[in-house]
N, C-alpha and C positions, 0 to 999 in steps of 0.2 A: 548274712550269708556265713556259712561255716567253712573255714579253710581246711585243707587236708592236713593230716598230722605230719610231724617232722620227716619221718621216713618216706612218706608219699611225696612230700615236696622234693626231697633229694632225688628220688627215683624219677619223678617227672622232669626235673632239671637235666638229669643224665640222659633221659630218653631224647632230649632235644639236642644233645651233644654239646652242652654248655658247661664250662666250669663256673665256679662261683663269681669270679670277677666279671665274666661275660654276662651272667644273669644280672648282676648289679648294673652294668652299663645299659642293658635293655630295660630294666625297671626305671632307670633315670630318664631314658628317652621316652618312655610311655607316660611319664608324669606330666601334668599340666600345672602343677604348683610345686614350690620348693620341697624337696625331700632330703634325706641324709646325703652327705657327701660320699664319694665313691668308697673310700676306705671304711667309713662308718657303716655304710650299707653292706659291704662285704661281711663285716663282723656280725651285723644283724641277721643276714641270711644264714650264716653258720649257726647262730644261736637258734634260729627257727628250725633248722634241719636237725639239730640235736634234740629239739623238744624243750629247750630251756624257756622259750617264750613263744607266743603266737603272734603272727603279723597283725597289725591293727587293721581296721576296716579299710583305711587308705591303701595299705600295701596289698590287702586281699584283692581290691579292685584292680591294682596294677598287675597282679598275677593273672587275674581273669583276662585282662587285655592281651596278655602274652599267650593265652590259650590254655591256662589251667582249668580243667573241668570243674563245674560247680558242685558235683557230687560224685559218689562212687558208682560202680557199674550198674547196680540194680536200681539206681535213681534216687536212693536215699543219701542225703548229705552226711558226710562223715562227722563224727562228734569231735568237738574241739579238744585239743590237748591242753589241760590246765597249765598255766604258768606257775612258777614257784610262788609268786606273791598272791595268786588267786586261790590256792588250795584252801578249802574250808571257808571260802568267802563267796558272796554273791557278786559277780562282776558288775561294775557300774558302766553302763553304756551311754555315751553321749548321744542325746536325741537330736535329730535334725530339726530345722526351723519349722518345716511343714508338720512334723509330729507334735510340735508344741501348740498347735491350734487348740484353743479352748483350755489350755493348761496355764497355770500361773507362770509367767515368765520369771518372776523372782524365785519361785520354787524350782523351776526346771533349768534355768540358765545361770542364775547368779549364785555364787557360793555362799552357803550358810544362811540363805533366806528361807523364810517359812513358806511351805507349800500352800498355806491358806491365804496368802496375800491376794488382795483384790485385783492386782495388776494382771490383766489377761490380754493375750494378743488376738483373741477371737474377734473383737469388734474391728480391729484393723484389717484382718483378713476379709471379713464381711464387707467392709467399706470398699476395699480394692476389687473385690469380685462382684460388686454391684448387688449384693444380697442383703445389705443392711437396711433396716426400716428407715423410711423417710423421717427426718427430724421435724419437730414442729416448726412451722413457717415463722420467720422473724426477719424484720428489716435488717439487711446487712449493715454492719458497723465497720467500715473500712479502717478506722483508727484502732479499734479494738482488735480487728483481725491482724493488722500490721504488728501490733504488740505481741499477739499470740505466735505469729510466725517467727518473730525475732526470738521469742522465748524458746521455741522448738529448736531453732538453730543453735541457740546457746546450750540447751540440754544436750544436743548431739555432740557439740564440740567439747563439752565437759564430761562426756561419756556417762551421762545420766539416762541410760536407755530405758530403764523401768519407768521413770517419770515421763520420758518422751512418748512411749507407746500408749501411756494412759491418756494423753492429750490429743494424739494425732487423729484418731477417728472423727471426733467431733469437729476438730479444726478443718480437716479435709472436707467434711460434709458442708460446713458453713461456707468454705471457699467455693465449692462447686455451686452452691446456691447463689452466691454473690456473682459468679461469672455468668450464670444464666439470667439473673434478674436485672442486673445493673446495665446501664447504657453509657455511651460516651466515654469520657476520661475515667469515670469511676469503674467502668467495666475493664478498661485497659489496666488500671491499677490492681483490680482484683485478680486479673489473669497473671500479672507479674508475681503477686503474692502466692497464688496457687502454684506457679512454677517452682518457686523456692521451697514451698512446703512439700511438694511431691519429690523434689530433689533430696531433701532431708530424709524422706521416707525411703526412697530408693537406696540411699547411702547406708541406712541402717539395715535394710534387707540384704544388701550385698555383704555386709560384715557378717551376718549370721548364716550366709550361704544359701538364701532362698532366691535363686536366680529367676525363677518364674514370676513371682510377685514383683521382684525388682524391675523386670522388664515392663510390667504393667505401670508401675509408678514412674518409671523413666519416660515411657511414652506420654503419660499425662503431663509430666513436667515439660517436655519439649512442645507438646501441643498447646498448652496454655502459654508457654513462653512466646511462641510464634503469634498467638492471638493477642499478646500484649503489645506487639509492634515495637518492641524495644530491643535494639541490637545487643545491648549488654545482658539483658535477661536471656536472650537466645544463646549467647555465648556461654553464659553461666550454666544453662541446662545442657549445653553440649559437653560440658565436663562430665556430668553423670552419664550421659549417653556413651561417651568414650569409655568410662569405667565399666559400664554394664556390658558393652561389647567385649571389652578385654576380659572381664571375669567369666564370660561365656565361651571364651576361646576364639572369638572372631577378631584376631589380632590385626590382620591387615586392614579390616574395616575400622577398627578402633584408631589406628594410626592415621588413616586417611581422614576420618571424622575430625580428629583434633587438628590436623594440618589445615583442612578446608575451612573449619570454623574460625581458626585463628587468623587465617588470611582474609576471610570475609569480614571479621571484626576490625582488622587493621584497615581494610579498604573503606568500610562504612563509617567508622568513628575515629580511626587513627588511634595511636597509643600515647595520647598527649595528656590525658587526665589520670590521676591515681587509680580511679576505678577501672578505666579501660586497660591500663597497664596490668592491674591485678588479674583481671579476667583473661587477658591475652596470655600473660605469663603462666597462669595456672593451667590453661589449655595445653600449652607447650609441655609442661611438666607431666600432665596426664598422658599425652602422646608419647613422651619419652619412656614412661613406664611400659606402655603397650609395646613400643619398639623393642625394649629390652626383653620382654617376655617372648617376643618373636625372634630373639637372638639377632636382631639387627643393630649391631653396635654403632655403626656409622650414623644411622638416623637418630638413635637414642642420644648420642653425644652431641649431635648437631642441634637437636631440640633443647637439650640441657644448656648448651652454650648460649642460645638465643634467650632462653628463660633467665639465665644468669645476668646477661646484659640488661634485660628488662628490669630485673630485681634491683640491679645497681642504680638504674635511673629512678626507680621508685624510692629507694633509700631506706625503707623500713618495712617490717612485717605488720601492716596495719589491719589485716583481716577484713579488707573491703569486699563487699558482696559475699561475705562468708567464705572467701577463698583461702584465708591464712597466708596469702602469697607475700613473699618478700625475700631478702637475701638469706635469712636463716632457713626458711622453708625450702628454698632452692637447694641449699646444702643438704638438707634432710632427704630430698628426693635423689640427690646424687648417691647417697648411701644406699637407698632402696634399689636404684638401678645397678649399682655394683653388686649387691647381694643377688639380684635377679640374674645377672650375667655370670655369677659364680666367682666373682673377684672378692673373696672374703677378706683378704689382707687389705686391699684398697678400701673396702667398706669400713673396716675398723679404723684405718688411718683417717678417713674423712670424718667419721663419727667423733673421733677424739678432738677434732677442731671445733666442734659445736659446743657452745655453752648452754647447757640445759636450762639455766636460769633465764636465758633469752627466749625460750619457747613458752609462750603464754597460753597456747591452746592445748588443753590436756590431751585431747585425742591425738594430736600431732606428736606430743612428747611420748605418749605410750607407744605410738607407732614406731618412733625412732628406736626405742628400747627393744621392741620386738624384732626390728630389723637387725639390731646389734646382736641379739640372741641368735638369730639365724646365721649371721656371719660367723660368730664364734663356733656355732655348731658345724657349719661347713668346714671350718678350719680344724675341727677335731678338738677344740678347747671347750670341753663339756662343762667344767666347773664355771667358767666365765659365762657360758651360755645360760646356765641355770641361774646365776646371779643376775644377769640382765632380765630374764623372765620374772624373777622375784621383784626386781625394781619396777618392771612394767605393771605387775599386779599391785604393788604398793601405790603406784601413781594412778591407776585406773582399773580397779578390779572388774568392773562390768565390761570393759573393753577386752580384757584377757579372757573372761568367761564367754564372751560372745563369738570370738573368732575361731572358726574351724581350723585354720592354719596353725593357731597356737596349740590347739589340742593335738594336732599331728606332731608338732615339735616337742610337746611335753611327753607324749608317748615314746617318741624316739629317744629322748633324753633318759627316760626311766629305763629303757632297754640298754643304752650304751654308757650310762654314767659310771664313773669309777666308784669303787667301794666307799670312798670318803663322802660322797654326796648321794649315793644311790637311794638311801632311805628317804632323804629330803626330796629327791626328784620324784620318787614314787608317790609320796604324800602330796606333792604339788599337783601331779597329774590327777590323783584321786579327788583332790579338793575342787578342781575346775571341771570335773566330770569327764576327764579325757581318757580314763582307763576303760578296758573292755571286760 
């Protein structure tokens, strides 16, 4: 979609009777993901209205939500005003996950990778939509499938997403076959493995912003978890169900889901074993994030407090059931909640207490650095925000390239960065495909 030029943006704003700070407040209220802090957003709006820059796709959508027409009076969309850094160059537009179907993930999502890579997401899409060809029949090997599921979880937590999607379609197909063909305890085990594999699949899809396919994978994770008749497996799948509901804007349902499943798990199994403590605590953390997005501070902090107590009883971040739950992970979620609630200074203070060397899961370490970048950005400390993003990229380049929220932050930084880092910020945005 093409946004109006700077003069039209200014006239539209004035026609609504808003000054720039009021428009900034309304844009922030219309957003369902983190965006620039108020003062930074005011500066960005003024730059857009002067014609120095164009709003990114994210901000274009927010303008549309506030009533900006999608085109001019004769029905043709207005031509975009080129930004200073785009003159004479072909804009690079970040493609959505759905648009990547059939295209090399390494070429389209990962910086610097060759477009001729054999890694493609099309088999995964076909698998989830039920249009993939049936694989040759083979007796299910539960031992081999368990090893493959563990490897998929390891790839996910190590942010090796290109490798992950290369293996997922065949693995999911084999697990579906095992769930259909096996009986008795073998069937229950196959269903538990399938629930975990679909959990990993949904987590990857949520990272890349494909909520539709994520819902499909989440539904299959919960369905097979229930078929496994194992309370811990159901509780683990409830984590991704909470995440999916939260990412789709169903925040009340997400909080309720986490609370109900945590209570059910406590009732059915108690929180006496390390595994049950890990699943219980990780459910509370996911619910706390949903409550924070819903701006329910009391519930968010209540769930964080219970998770902290559970982590203290557990004693270490053992990554049981793929949760990465423990005292350090709980501290990291406290940072995320603070960022979500807009408490940038608190988030930075909390982050400074965390020893990154104690974070053994790469995906969690990169997520913390991205949260720190958002906190510094909210605080108006753009150089520190850029440094944190660079550290995240050094830690997990595929994680940084995969997340749409990172692209939003990178574009905003390229617009607001001081002269001392502007060129570096623009180059970073271009490198991860975040420019327009």
